[in-house]
PyMOL Python script that loads the backbone (N, CA, C, O; Angstrom):
from pymol import cmd

cmd.read_pdbstr("""\
ATOM      1  N   MET A   1      21.107 -21.904 -17.866  1.00  0.00           N
ATOM      2  CA  MET A   1      19.769 -21.373 -17.904  1.00  0.00           C
ATOM      3  C   MET A   1      19.917 -20.177 -18.796  1.00  0.00           C
ATOM      4  O   MET A   1      20.853 -19.380 -18.741  1.00  0.00           O
ATOM      5  N   ARG A   2      18.884 -20.131 -19.636  1.00  0.00           N
ATOM      6  CA  ARG A   2      18.788 -19.096 -20.649  1.00  0.00           C
ATOM      7  C   ARG A   2      18.584 -17.608 -19.979  1.00  0.00           C
ATOM      8  O   ARG A   2      17.879 -17.436 -18.985  1.00  0.00           O
ATOM      9  N   ALA A   3      19.223 -16.663 -20.585  1.00  0.00           N
ATOM     10  CA  ALA A   3      19.255 -15.324 -19.946  1.00  0.00           C
ATOM     11  C   ALA A   3      17.936 -14.755 -19.964  1.00  0.00           C
ATOM     12  O   ALA A   3      17.536 -14.077 -19.017  1.00  0.00           O
ATOM     13  N   ARG A   4      17.181 -15.004 -21.058  1.00  0.00           N
ATOM     14  CA  ARG A   4      15.876 -14.457 -21.319  1.00  0.00           C
ATOM     15  C   ARG A   4      14.788 -14.958 -20.176  1.00  0.00           C
ATOM     16  O   ARG A   4      13.895 -14.282 -19.666  1.00  0.00           O
ATOM     17  N   ALA A   5      15.110 -16.279 -19.936  1.00  0.00           N
ATOM     18  CA  ALA A   5      14.154 -16.883 -18.940  1.00  0.00           C
ATOM     19  C   ALA A   5      14.448 -16.229 -17.478  1.00  0.00           C
ATOM     20  O   ALA A   5      13.538 -15.985 -16.686  1.00  0.00           O
ATOM     21  N   VAL A   6      15.857 -15.965 -17.202  1.00  0.00           N
ATOM     22  CA  VAL A   6      15.997 -15.337 -15.909  1.00  0.00           C
ATOM     23  C   VAL A   6      15.392 -14.003 -15.917  1.00  0.00           C
ATOM     24  O   VAL A   6      14.690 -13.647 -14.970  1.00  0.00           O
ATOM     25  N   PHE A   7      15.622 -13.217 -16.955  1.00  0.00           N
ATOM     26  CA  PHE A   7      15.005 -11.802 -16.792  1.00  0.00           C
ATOM     27  C   PHE A   7      13.391 -11.879 -16.850  1.00  0.00           C
ATOM     28  O   PHE A   7      12.743 -11.001 -16.280  1.00  0.00           O
ATOM     29  N   LEU A   8      12.820 -12.804 -17.456  1.00  0.00           N
ATOM     30  CA  LEU A   8      11.373 -12.914 -17.369  1.00  0.00           C
ATOM     31  C   LEU A   8      11.133 -13.308 -16.017  1.00  0.00           C
ATOM     32  O   LEU A   8      10.166 -12.725 -15.526  1.00  0.00           O
ATOM     33  N   GLY A   9      11.760 -14.180 -15.203  1.00  0.00           N
ATOM     34  CA  GLY A   9      11.662 -14.472 -13.923  1.00  0.00           C
ATOM     35  C   GLY A   9      11.645 -13.358 -13.131  1.00  0.00           C
ATOM     36  O   GLY A   9      10.669 -13.033 -12.455  1.00  0.00           O
ATOM     37  N   LEU A  10      12.697 -12.744 -13.180  1.00  0.00           N
ATOM     38  CA  LEU A  10      12.802 -11.403 -12.404  1.00  0.00           C
ATOM     39  C   LEU A  10      11.935 -10.449 -12.596  1.00  0.00           C
ATOM     40  O   LEU A  10      11.717  -9.666 -11.672  1.00  0.00           O
ATOM     41  N   THR A  11      11.210 -10.304 -13.922  1.00  0.00           N
ATOM     42  CA  THR A  11      10.145  -9.492 -14.088  1.00  0.00           C
ATOM     43  C   THR A  11       8.887  -9.821 -13.323  1.00  0.00           C
ATOM     44  O   THR A  11       8.232  -8.963 -12.731  1.00  0.00           O
ATOM     45  N   LEU A  12       8.566 -11.151 -13.361  1.00  0.00           N
ATOM     46  CA  LEU A  12       7.516 -11.897 -12.520  1.00  0.00           C
ATOM     47  C   LEU A  12       7.778 -11.606 -11.101  1.00  0.00           C
ATOM     48  O   LEU A  12       6.807 -11.308 -10.406  1.00  0.00           O
ATOM     49  N   ILE A  13       8.853 -11.646 -10.613  1.00  0.00           N
ATOM     50  CA  ILE A  13       9.056 -11.518  -9.036  1.00  0.00           C
ATOM     51  C   ILE A  13       8.759  -9.917  -8.827  1.00  0.00           C
ATOM     52  O   ILE A  13       7.896  -9.533  -8.038  1.00  0.00           O
ATOM     53  N   ALA A  14       9.486  -9.107  -9.539  1.00  0.00           N
ATOM     54  CA  ALA A  14       9.061  -7.702  -9.360  1.00  0.00           C
ATOM     55  C   ALA A  14       7.674  -7.268  -9.469  1.00  0.00           C
ATOM     56  O   ALA A  14       7.202  -6.471  -8.659  1.00  0.00           O
ATOM     57  N   ALA A  15       6.970  -7.777 -10.475  1.00  0.00           N
ATOM     58  CA  ALA A  15       5.647  -7.526 -10.659  1.00  0.00           C
ATOM     59  C   ALA A  15       4.818  -8.112  -9.326  1.00  0.00           C
ATOM     60  O   ALA A  15       3.957  -7.391  -8.821  1.00  0.00           O
ATOM     61  N   LEU A  16       5.035  -9.139  -8.893  1.00  0.00           N
ATOM     62  CA  LEU A  16       4.442  -9.667  -7.647  1.00  0.00           C
ATOM     63  C   LEU A  16       4.724  -8.980  -6.391  1.00  0.00           C
ATOM     64  O   LEU A  16       3.918  -8.948  -5.461  1.00  0.00           O
ATOM     65  N   ALA A  17       5.936  -8.400  -6.369  1.00  0.00           N
ATOM     66  CA  ALA A  17       6.241  -7.407  -5.217  1.00  0.00           C
ATOM     67  C   ALA A  17       5.586  -6.162  -5.275  1.00  0.00           C
ATOM     68  O   ALA A  17       5.332  -5.529  -4.251  1.00  0.00           O
ATOM     69  N   ASN A  18       5.241  -5.693  -6.623  1.00  0.00           N
ATOM     70  CA  ASN A  18       4.390  -4.456  -6.858  1.00  0.00           C
ATOM     71  C   ASN A  18       3.132  -4.703  -6.294  1.00  0.00           C
ATOM     72  O   ASN A  18       2.703  -3.938  -5.430  1.00  0.00           O
ATOM     73  N   VAL A  19       2.355  -5.867  -6.746  1.00  0.00           N
ATOM     74  CA  VAL A  19       1.042  -6.114  -6.273  1.00  0.00           C
ATOM     75  C   VAL A  19       1.016  -6.299  -4.792  1.00  0.00           C
ATOM     76  O   VAL A  19       0.053  -5.852  -4.168  1.00  0.00           O
ATOM     77  N   ALA A  20       2.082  -6.978  -4.106  1.00  0.00           N
ATOM     78  CA  ALA A  20       2.050  -7.063  -2.769  1.00  0.00           C
ATOM     79  C   ALA A  20       2.100  -5.602  -1.953  1.00  0.00           C
ATOM     80  O   ALA A  20       1.438  -5.349  -0.946  1.00  0.00           O
ATOM     81  N   ALA A  21       3.068  -4.673  -2.643  1.00  0.00           N
ATOM     82  CA  ALA A  21       3.218  -3.464  -2.032  1.00  0.00           C
ATOM     83  C   ALA A  21       1.867  -2.647  -2.082  1.00  0.00           C
ATOM     84  O   ALA A  21       1.585  -1.853  -1.184  1.00  0.00           O
ATOM     85  N   LEU A  22       1.058  -2.869  -3.151  1.00  0.00           N
ATOM     86  CA  LEU A  22      -0.214  -2.061  -3.391  1.00  0.00           C
ATOM     87  C   LEU A  22      -1.155  -2.614  -2.349  1.00  0.00           C
ATOM     88  O   LEU A  22      -1.860  -1.828  -1.717  1.00  0.00           O
ATOM     89  N   ILE A  23      -1.215  -3.892  -2.131  1.00  0.00           N
ATOM     90  CA  ILE A  23      -2.208  -4.504  -1.079  1.00  0.00           C
ATOM     91  C   ILE A  23      -1.784  -4.077   0.204  1.00  0.00           C
ATOM     92  O   ILE A  23      -2.664  -3.804   1.020  1.00  0.00           O
ATOM     93  N   MET A  24      -0.445  -3.957   0.568  1.00  0.00           N
ATOM     94  CA  MET A  24      -0.053  -3.348   1.884  1.00  0.00           C
ATOM     95  C   MET A  24      -0.383  -1.851   2.033  1.00  0.00           C
ATOM     96  O   MET A  24      -0.658  -1.374   3.134  1.00  0.00           O
ATOM     97  N   ILE A  25      -0.351  -1.119   0.900  1.00  0.00           N
ATOM     98  CA  ILE A  25      -0.678   0.232   0.945  1.00  0.00           C
ATOM     99  C   ILE A  25      -2.282   0.340   1.054  1.00  0.00           C
ATOM    100  O   ILE A  25      -2.759   1.223   1.766  1.00  0.00           O
ATOM    101  N   MET A  26      -2.948  -0.373   0.495  1.00  0.00           N
ATOM    102  CA  MET A  26      -4.527  -0.332   0.686  1.00  0.00           C
ATOM    103  C   MET A  26      -4.671  -0.806   2.107  1.00  0.00           C
ATOM    104  O   MET A  26      -5.395  -0.080   2.789  1.00  0.00           O
ATOM    105  N   ALA A  27      -4.152  -1.854   2.716  1.00  0.00           N
ATOM    106  CA  ALA A  27      -4.338  -2.063   4.119  1.00  0.00           C
ATOM    107  C   ALA A  27      -4.076  -0.943   5.058  1.00  0.00           C
ATOM    108  O   ALA A  27      -4.894  -0.656   5.932  1.00  0.00           O
ATOM    109  N   ALA A  28      -2.879  -0.256   4.893  1.00  0.00           N
ATOM    110  CA  ALA A  28      -2.450   0.942   5.586  1.00  0.00           C
ATOM    111  C   ALA A  28      -3.475   1.768   5.596  1.00  0.00           C
ATOM    112  O   ALA A  28      -3.951   2.147   6.666  1.00  0.00           O
ATOM    113  N   LEU A  29      -3.961   2.162   4.416  1.00  0.00           N
ATOM    114  CA  LEU A  29      -5.001   3.389   4.274  1.00  0.00           C
ATOM    115  C   LEU A  29      -6.271   2.913   5.108  1.00  0.00           C
ATOM    116  O   LEU A  29      -6.864   3.682   5.864  1.00  0.00           O
ATOM    117  N   ASP A  30      -6.644   1.578   4.913  1.00  0.00           N
ATOM    118  CA  ASP A  30      -7.931   1.087   5.811  1.00  0.00           C
ATOM    119  C   ASP A  30      -7.706   1.248   7.132  1.00  0.00           C
ATOM    120  O   ASP A  30      -8.615   1.638   7.864  1.00  0.00           O
ATOM    121  N   ARG A  31      -6.432   0.960   7.617  1.00  0.00           N
ATOM    122  CA  ARG A  31      -6.159   1.158   9.195  1.00  0.00           C
ATOM    123  C   ARG A  31      -6.321   2.562   9.584  1.00  0.00           C
ATOM    124  O   ARG A  31      -6.688   2.927  10.701  1.00  0.00           O
ATOM    125  N   ARG A  32      -6.014   3.363   8.556  1.00  0.00           N
ATOM    126  CA  ARG A  32      -6.143   4.856   8.750  1.00  0.00           C
ATOM    127  C   ARG A  32      -7.430   5.515   8.640  1.00  0.00           C
ATOM    128  O   ARG A  32      -7.570   6.717   8.866  1.00  0.00           O
ATOM    129  N   GLY A  33      -8.500   4.633   8.247  1.00  0.00           N
ATOM    130  CA  GLY A  33      -9.817   5.148   8.020  1.00  0.00           C
ATOM    131  C   GLY A  33     -10.177   5.512   6.648  1.00  0.00           C
ATOM    132  O   GLY A  33     -11.317   5.909   6.407  1.00  0.00           O
ATOM    133  N   ARG A  34      -9.273   5.405   5.713  1.00  0.00           N
ATOM    134  CA  ARG A  34      -9.681   5.536   4.350  1.00  0.00           C
ATOM    135  C   ARG A  34     -10.143   4.308   3.711  1.00  0.00           C
ATOM    136  O   ARG A  34      -9.435   3.301   3.729  1.00  0.00           O
ATOM    137  N   LYS A  35     -11.291   4.331   3.147  1.00  0.00           N
ATOM    138  CA  LYS A  35     -11.865   3.049   2.502  1.00  0.00           C
ATOM    139  C   LYS A  35     -11.178   2.817   1.206  1.00  0.00           C
ATOM    140  O   LYS A  35     -10.914   3.750   0.449  1.00  0.00           O
ATOM    141  N   THR A  36     -10.882   1.565   0.942  1.00  0.00           N
ATOM    142  CA  THR A  36     -10.293   1.170  -0.199  1.00  0.00           C
ATOM    143  C   THR A  36     -11.144  -0.001  -0.969  1.00  0.00           C
ATOM    144  O   THR A  36     -11.882  -0.688  -0.262  1.00  0.00           O
ATOM    145  N   ASN A  37     -11.095  -0.227  -2.156  1.00  0.00           N
ATOM    146  CA  ASN A  37     -11.948  -1.332  -2.868  1.00  0.00           C
ATOM    147  C   ASN A  37     -10.894  -2.316  -3.600  1.00  0.00           C
ATOM    148  O   ASN A  37     -10.280  -2.038  -4.630  1.00  0.00           O
ATOM    149  N   MET A  38     -10.809  -3.460  -2.903  1.00  0.00           N
ATOM    150  CA  MET A  38      -9.888  -4.480  -3.752  1.00  0.00           C
ATOM    151  C   MET A  38     -10.089  -4.795  -5.175  1.00  0.00           C
ATOM    152  O   MET A  38      -9.188  -5.041  -5.976  1.00  0.00           O
ATOM    153  N   PHE A  39     -11.438  -4.764  -5.434  1.00  0.00           N
ATOM    154  CA  PHE A  39     -11.828  -5.128  -6.766  1.00  0.00           C
ATOM    155  C   PHE A  39     -11.438  -3.932  -7.758  1.00  0.00           C
ATOM    156  O   PHE A  39     -11.138  -4.201  -8.921  1.00  0.00           O
ATOM    157  N   MET A  40     -11.441  -2.825  -7.371  1.00  0.00           N
ATOM    158  CA  MET A  40     -11.184  -1.622  -8.216  1.00  0.00           C
ATOM    159  C   MET A  40      -9.750  -0.983  -7.966  1.00  0.00           C
ATOM    160  O   MET A  40      -9.528   0.210  -8.170  1.00  0.00           O
ATOM    161  N   ALA A  41      -8.834  -1.849  -7.523  1.00  0.00           N
ATOM    162  CA  ALA A  41      -7.489  -1.552  -7.097  1.00  0.00           C
ATOM    163  C   ALA A  41      -6.661  -0.943  -8.392  1.00  0.00           C
ATOM    164  O   ALA A  41      -5.904   0.027  -8.353  1.00  0.00           O
ATOM    165  N   ARG A  42      -6.968  -1.696  -9.476  1.00  0.00           N
ATOM    166  CA  ARG A  42      -6.266  -1.492 -10.680  1.00  0.00           C
ATOM    167  C   ARG A  42      -6.725  -0.099 -11.210  1.00  0.00           C
ATOM    168  O   ARG A  42      -5.898   0.651 -11.729  1.00  0.00           O
ATOM    169  N   LEU A  43      -7.855   0.208 -11.103  1.00  0.00           N
ATOM    170  CA  LEU A  43      -8.408   1.482 -11.420  1.00  0.00           C
ATOM    171  C   LEU A  43      -7.961   2.726 -10.699  1.00  0.00           C
ATOM    172  O   LEU A  43      -7.634   3.766 -11.270  1.00  0.00           O
ATOM    173  N   PHE A  44      -7.972   2.544  -9.476  1.00  0.00           N
ATOM    174  CA  PHE A  44      -7.645   3.478  -8.377  1.00  0.00           C
ATOM    175  C   PHE A  44      -6.165   3.513  -7.889  1.00  0.00           C
ATOM    176  O   PHE A  44      -5.845   4.116  -6.864  1.00  0.00           O
ATOM    177  N   THR A  45      -5.340   2.884  -8.620  1.00  0.00           N
ATOM    178  CA  THR A  45      -3.910   2.765  -8.077  1.00  0.00           C
ATOM    179  C   THR A  45      -3.223   4.114  -7.760  1.00  0.00           C
ATOM    180  O   THR A  45      -2.627   4.272  -6.694  1.00  0.00           O
ATOM    181  N   GLY A  46      -3.308   5.017  -8.631  1.00  0.00           N
ATOM    182  CA  GLY A  46      -2.988   6.376  -8.533  1.00  0.00           C
ATOM    183  C   GLY A  46      -3.455   6.898  -7.260  1.00  0.00           C
ATOM    184  O   GLY A  46      -2.661   7.217  -6.374  1.00  0.00           O
ATOM    185  N   ARG A  47      -4.858   7.007  -7.124  1.00  0.00           N
ATOM    186  CA  ARG A  47      -5.463   7.506  -6.102  1.00  0.00           C
ATOM    187  C   ARG A  47      -4.973   7.009  -4.684  1.00  0.00           C
ATOM    188  O   ARG A  47      -4.739   7.758  -3.736  1.00  0.00           O
ATOM    189  N   TYR A  48      -4.861   5.712  -4.682  1.00  0.00           N
ATOM    190  CA  TYR A  48      -4.414   5.046  -3.347  1.00  0.00           C
ATOM    191  C   TYR A  48      -2.901   5.495  -3.053  1.00  0.00           C
ATOM    192  O   TYR A  48      -2.505   5.841  -1.940  1.00  0.00           O
ATOM    193  N   LEU A  49      -2.167   5.443  -4.134  1.00  0.00           N
ATOM    194  CA  LEU A  49      -0.785   5.899  -3.849  1.00  0.00           C
ATOM    195  C   LEU A  49      -0.724   7.262  -3.287  1.00  0.00           C
ATOM    196  O   LEU A  49      -0.148   7.439  -2.214  1.00  0.00           O
ATOM    197  N   SER A  50      -1.282   8.256  -3.936  1.00  0.00           N
ATOM    198  CA  SER A  50      -1.285   9.520  -3.568  1.00  0.00           C
ATOM    199  C   SER A  50      -1.861   9.753  -2.173  1.00  0.00           C
ATOM    200  O   SER A  50      -1.375  10.552  -1.373  1.00  0.00           O
ATOM    201  N   ALA A  51      -2.962   8.973  -1.939  1.00  0.00           N
ATOM    202  CA  ALA A  51      -3.391   9.126  -0.514  1.00  0.00           C
ATOM    203  C   ALA A  51      -2.479   8.615   0.552  1.00  0.00           C
ATOM    204  O   ALA A  51      -2.324   9.220   1.613  1.00  0.00           O
ATOM    205  N   TYR A  52      -1.844   7.433   0.241  1.00  0.00           N
ATOM    206  CA  TYR A  52      -0.886   6.863   1.131  1.00  0.00           C
ATOM    207  C   TYR A  52       0.511   7.885   1.289  1.00  0.00           C
ATOM    208  O   TYR A  52       1.045   8.081   2.381  1.00  0.00           O
ATOM    209  N   LYS A  53       0.885   8.355   0.293  1.00  0.00           N
ATOM    210  CA  LYS A  53       1.850   9.457   0.283  1.00  0.00           C
ATOM    211  C   LYS A  53       1.647  10.621   1.186  1.00  0.00           C
ATOM    212  O   LYS A  53       2.462  11.053   2.002  1.00  0.00           O
ATOM    213  N   GLU A  54       0.423  11.085   0.929  1.00  0.00           N
ATOM    214  CA  GLU A  54      -0.120  12.273   1.545  1.00  0.00           C
ATOM    215  C   GLU A  54      -0.201  12.110   3.063  1.00  0.00           C
ATOM    216  O   GLU A  54       0.269  12.915   3.868  1.00  0.00           O
ATOM    217  N   THR A  55      -0.913  10.864   3.397  1.00  0.00           N
ATOM    218  CA  THR A  55      -1.143  10.528   4.785  1.00  0.00           C
ATOM    219  C   THR A  55       0.173  10.326   5.609  1.00  0.00           C
ATOM    220  O   THR A  55       0.321  10.781   6.743  1.00  0.00           O
ATOM    221  N   THR A  56       1.151   9.570   4.905  1.00  0.00           N
ATOM    222  CA  THR A  56       2.546   9.283   5.711  1.00  0.00           C
ATOM    223  C   THR A  56       3.233  10.631   5.709  1.00  0.00           C
ATOM    224  O   THR A  56       3.960  10.864   6.674  1.00  0.00           O
ATOM    225  N   LYS A  57       3.105  11.601   4.721  1.00  0.00           N
ATOM    226  CA  LYS A  57       3.907  12.726   4.865  1.00  0.00           C
ATOM    227  C   LYS A  57       3.416  13.541   6.004  1.00  0.00           C
ATOM    228  O   LYS A  57       4.204  14.269   6.608  1.00  0.00           O
ATOM    229  N   LYS A  58       2.253  13.471   6.313  1.00  0.00           N
ATOM    230  CA  LYS A  58       1.442  14.215   7.410  1.00  0.00           C
ATOM    231  C   LYS A  58       2.025  13.556   8.872  1.00  0.00           C
ATOM    232  O   LYS A  58       2.368  14.235   9.840  1.00  0.00           O
ATOM    233  N   GLU A  59       2.049  12.332   8.809  1.00  0.00           N
ATOM    234  CA  GLU A  59       2.461  11.512   9.905  1.00  0.00           C
ATOM    235  C   GLU A  59       3.778  11.554  10.314  1.00  0.00           C
ATOM    236  O   GLU A  59       4.055  11.667  11.508  1.00  0.00           O
ATOM    237  N   ILE A  60       4.743  11.463   9.332  1.00  0.00           N
ATOM    238  CA  ILE A  60       6.090  11.271   9.583  1.00  0.00           C
ATOM    239  C   ILE A  60       7.075  12.350   8.812  1.00  0.00           C
ATOM    240  O   ILE A  60       8.280  12.461   9.040  1.00  0.00           O
ATOM    241  N   GLY A  61       6.430  13.013   7.993  1.00  0.00           N
ATOM    242  CA  GLY A  61       7.191  14.073   7.330  1.00  0.00           C
ATOM    243  C   GLY A  61       7.699  13.574   6.001  1.00  0.00           C
ATOM    244  O   GLY A  61       8.203  14.411   5.251  1.00  0.00           O
ATOM    245  N   LYS A  62       7.633  12.351   5.626  1.00  0.00           N
ATOM    246  CA  LYS A  62       8.148  11.962   4.376  1.00  0.00           C
ATOM    247  C   LYS A  62       7.311  10.714   3.749  1.00  0.00           C
ATOM    248  O   LYS A  62       6.710  10.008   4.559  1.00  0.00           O
ATOM    249  N   PRO A  63       7.244  10.456   2.648  1.00  0.00           N
ATOM    250  CA  PRO A  63       6.434   9.294   2.032  1.00  0.00           C
ATOM    251  C   PRO A  63       6.865   8.089   2.820  1.00  0.00           C
ATOM    252  O   PRO A  63       8.032   7.987   3.198  1.00  0.00           O
ATOM    253  N   GLY A  64       5.847   7.062   3.111  1.00  0.00           N
ATOM    254  CA  GLY A  64       6.133   5.941   3.812  1.00  0.00           C
ATOM    255  C   GLY A  64       6.921   4.972   3.072  1.00  0.00           C
ATOM    256  O   GLY A  64       7.102   5.223   1.880  1.00  0.00           O
ATOM    257  N   PRO A  65       7.463   3.833   3.591  1.00  0.00           N
ATOM    258  CA  PRO A  65       8.325   2.857   2.921  1.00  0.00           C
ATOM    259  C   PRO A  65       7.677   2.156   1.855  1.00  0.00           C
ATOM    260  O   PRO A  65       8.341   1.647   0.952  1.00  0.00           O
ATOM    261  N   LEU A  66       6.338   2.088   1.897  1.00  0.00           N
ATOM    262  CA  LEU A  66       5.616   1.005   1.025  1.00  0.00           C
ATOM    263  C   LEU A  66       5.536   1.827  -0.292  1.00  0.00           C
ATOM    264  O   LEU A  66       5.486   1.241  -1.373  1.00  0.00           O
ATOM    265  N   TYR A  67       5.524   3.121  -0.211  1.00  0.00           N
ATOM    266  CA  TYR A  67       5.473   3.866  -1.401  1.00  0.00           C
ATOM    267  C   TYR A  67       6.774   3.652  -2.250  1.00  0.00           C
ATOM    268  O   TYR A  67       6.734   3.537  -3.475  1.00  0.00           O
ATOM    269  N   SER A  68       7.945   3.606  -1.508  1.00  0.00           N
ATOM    270  CA  SER A  68       9.131   3.524  -2.101  1.00  0.00           C
ATOM    271  C   SER A  68       9.267   2.087  -2.685  1.00  0.00           C
ATOM    272  O   SER A  68       9.815   1.850  -3.762  1.00  0.00           O
ATOM    273  N   LEU A  69       8.742   1.201  -1.910  1.00  0.00           N
ATOM    274  CA  LEU A  69       8.756  -0.345  -2.225  1.00  0.00           C
ATOM    275  C   LEU A  69       7.788  -0.358  -3.642  1.00  0.00           C
ATOM    276  O   LEU A  69       8.155  -0.934  -4.666  1.00  0.00           O
ATOM    277  N   TRP A  70       6.839   0.179  -3.555  1.00  0.00           N
ATOM    278  CA  TRP A  70       5.875  -0.020  -4.989  1.00  0.00           C
ATOM    279  C   TRP A  70       6.803   0.639  -6.058  1.00  0.00           C
ATOM    280  O   TRP A  70       7.164  -0.085  -6.986  1.00  0.00           O
ATOM    281  N   LEU A  71       7.221   1.919  -6.028  1.00  0.00           N
ATOM    282  CA  LEU A  71       7.942   2.550  -7.031  1.00  0.00           C
ATOM    283  C   LEU A  71       9.069   1.720  -7.457  1.00  0.00           C
ATOM    284  O   LEU A  71       9.186   1.416  -8.644  1.00  0.00           O
ATOM    285  N   VAL A  72       9.935   1.321  -6.543  1.00  0.00           N
ATOM    286  CA  VAL A  72      11.097   0.428  -7.148  1.00  0.00           C
ATOM    287  C   VAL A  72      10.763  -0.913  -7.672  1.00  0.00           C
ATOM    288  O   VAL A  72      11.586  -1.513  -8.363  1.00  0.00           O
ATOM    289  N   ALA A  73       9.700  -1.382  -7.413  1.00  0.00           N
ATOM    290  CA  ALA A  73       9.237  -2.754  -7.939  1.00  0.00           C
ATOM    291  C   ALA A  73       8.634  -2.514  -9.248  1.00  0.00           C
ATOM    292  O   ALA A  73       8.955  -3.276 -10.160  1.00  0.00           O
ATOM    293  N   ILE A  74       7.896  -1.669  -9.451  1.00  0.00           N
ATOM    294  CA  ILE A  74       7.431  -1.316 -10.764  1.00  0.00           C
ATOM    295  C   ILE A  74       8.460  -0.801 -11.843  1.00  0.00           C
ATOM    296  O   ILE A  74       8.388  -1.108 -13.033  1.00  0.00           O
ATOM    297  N   ILE A  75       9.402  -0.003 -11.306  1.00  0.00           N
ATOM    298  CA  ILE A  75      10.721   0.222 -12.119  1.00  0.00           C
ATOM    299  C   ILE A  75      11.326  -0.928 -12.629  1.00  0.00           C
ATOM    300  O   ILE A  75      11.494  -1.170 -13.824  1.00  0.00           O
ATOM    301  N   LEU A  76      11.697  -1.736 -11.536  1.00  0.00           N
ATOM    302  CA  LEU A  76      12.365  -3.051 -11.756  1.00  0.00           C
ATOM    303  C   LEU A  76      11.698  -3.903 -12.730  1.00  0.00           C
ATOM    304  O   LEU A  76      12.326  -4.463 -13.628  1.00  0.00           O
ATOM    305  N   ALA A  77      10.461  -4.014 -12.576  1.00  0.00           N
ATOM    306  CA  ALA A  77       9.648  -4.978 -13.455  1.00  0.00           C
ATOM    307  C   ALA A  77       9.730  -4.332 -15.044  1.00  0.00           C
ATOM    308  O   ALA A  77       9.877  -5.128 -15.971  1.00  0.00           O
ATOM    309  N   LEU A  78       9.645  -3.089 -15.284  1.00  0.00           N
ATOM    310  CA  LEU A  78       9.758  -2.626 -16.381  1.00  0.00           C
ATOM    311  C   LEU A  78      10.996  -2.730 -17.128  1.00  0.00           C
ATOM    312  O   LEU A  78      11.032  -2.918 -18.344  1.00  0.00           O
ATOM    313  N   VAL A  79      12.197  -2.580 -16.238  1.00  0.00           N
ATOM    314  CA  VAL A  79      13.483  -2.731 -16.734  1.00  0.00           C
ATOM    315  C   VAL A  79      13.773  -4.069 -17.207  1.00  0.00           C
ATOM    316  O   VAL A  79      14.294  -4.277 -18.303  1.00  0.00           O
ATOM    317  N   PHE A  80      13.403  -5.076 -16.303  1.00  0.00           N
ATOM    318  CA  PHE A  80      13.679  -6.455 -16.585  1.00  0.00           C
ATOM    319  C   PHE A  80      13.025  -6.961 -17.811  1.00  0.00           C
ATOM    320  O   PHE A  80      13.556  -7.737 -18.605  1.00  0.00           O
ATOM    321  N   ALA A  81      11.746  -6.431 -17.916  1.00  0.00           N
ATOM    322  CA  ALA A  81      10.848  -6.787 -19.188  1.00  0.00           C
ATOM    323  C   ALA A  81      11.438  -6.304 -20.340  1.00  0.00           C
ATOM    324  O   ALA A  81      11.462  -7.053 -21.316  1.00  0.00           O
ATOM    325  N   VAL A  82      12.009  -4.993 -20.434  1.00  0.00           N
ATOM    326  CA  VAL A  82      12.569  -4.471 -21.528  1.00  0.00           C
ATOM    327  C   VAL A  82      13.846  -5.284 -22.009  1.00  0.00           C
ATOM    328  O   VAL A  82      14.072  -5.554 -23.188  1.00  0.00           O
ATOM    329  N   ILE A  83      14.675  -5.650 -20.895  1.00  0.00           N
ATOM    330  CA  ILE A  83      15.915  -6.456 -21.189  1.00  0.00           C
ATOM    331  C   ILE A  83      15.531  -7.695 -21.646  1.00  0.00           C
ATOM    332  O   ILE A  83      16.210  -8.143 -22.570  1.00  0.00           O
ATOM    333  N   ALA A  84      14.594  -8.387 -21.227  1.00  0.00           N
ATOM    334  CA  ALA A  84      14.162  -9.751 -21.633  1.00  0.00           C
ATOM    335  C   ALA A  84      13.687  -9.680 -23.171  1.00  0.00           C
ATOM    336  O   ALA A  84      13.868 -10.649 -23.907  1.00  0.00           O
ATOM    337  N   VAL A  85      13.123  -8.593 -23.594  1.00  0.00           N
ATOM    338  CA  VAL A  85      12.593  -8.475 -24.765  1.00  0.00           C
ATOM    339  C   VAL A  85      13.690  -8.261 -25.882  1.00  0.00           C
ATOM    340  O   VAL A  85      13.610  -8.787 -26.993  1.00  0.00           O
ATOM    341  N   PHE A  86      14.703  -7.452 -25.485  1.00  0.00           N
ATOM    342  CA  PHE A  86      15.720  -7.109 -26.552  1.00  0.00           C
ATOM    343  C   PHE A  86      16.912  -8.082 -26.300  1.00  0.00           C
ATOM    344  O   PHE A  86      17.944  -7.877 -26.938  1.00  0.00           O
ATOM    345  N   LEU A  87      16.861  -9.031 -25.504  1.00  0.00           N
ATOM    346  CA  LEU A  87      17.952 -10.074 -25.453  1.00  0.00           C
ATOM    347  C   LEU A  87      17.898 -10.917 -26.783  1.00  0.00           C
ATOM    348  O   LEU A  87      16.796 -11.246 -27.222  1.00  0.00           O
ATOM    349  N   PRO A  88      19.100 -11.288 -27.461  1.00  0.00           N
ATOM    350  CA  PRO A  88      19.018 -12.114 -28.632  1.00  0.00           C
ATOM    351  C   PRO A  88      18.422 -13.464 -28.244  1.00  0.00           C
ATOM    352  O   PRO A  88      18.505 -13.924 -27.106  1.00  0.00           O
ATOM    353  N   GLN A  89      17.814 -14.067 -29.267  1.00  0.00           N
ATOM    354  CA  GLN A  89      17.359 -15.443 -29.112  1.00  0.00           C
ATOM    355  C   GLN A  89      18.637 -16.371 -28.966  1.00  0.00           C
ATOM    356  O   GLN A  89      19.672 -16.127 -29.584  1.00  0.00           O
ATOM    357  N   GLU A  90      18.497 -17.461 -28.102  1.00  0.00           N
ATOM    358  CA  GLU A  90      19.521 -18.327 -28.044  1.00  0.00           C
ATOM    359  C   GLU A  90      19.133 -19.702 -28.795  1.00  0.00           C
ATOM    360  O   GLU A  90      19.946 -20.625 -28.851  1.00  0.00           O
TER     361      GLU A  90
END
""", "prot")
cmd.dss("prot")
cmd.show_as("cartoon", "prot")
cmd.util.cbc("prot")
cmd.orient("prot")
């Protein structure tokens, strides 16, 4: 299997994990009484992340696990995409 295809696949998996984490963050905010809008999620991602981080900091003293999941997933997606772009063609 070509290395570029592997890294592009890993990029896709990390991007999907990022989207799933954002959806779970929005669901957690909805359960806590903060309204979210699924159709505007791409525009309000920063707002939802900071609200989740603040809310979970108040509840448990540190940012919730979904915040870390979102952060790691987006970083991995970017790293894998950069590696895939700079790999030599086979």
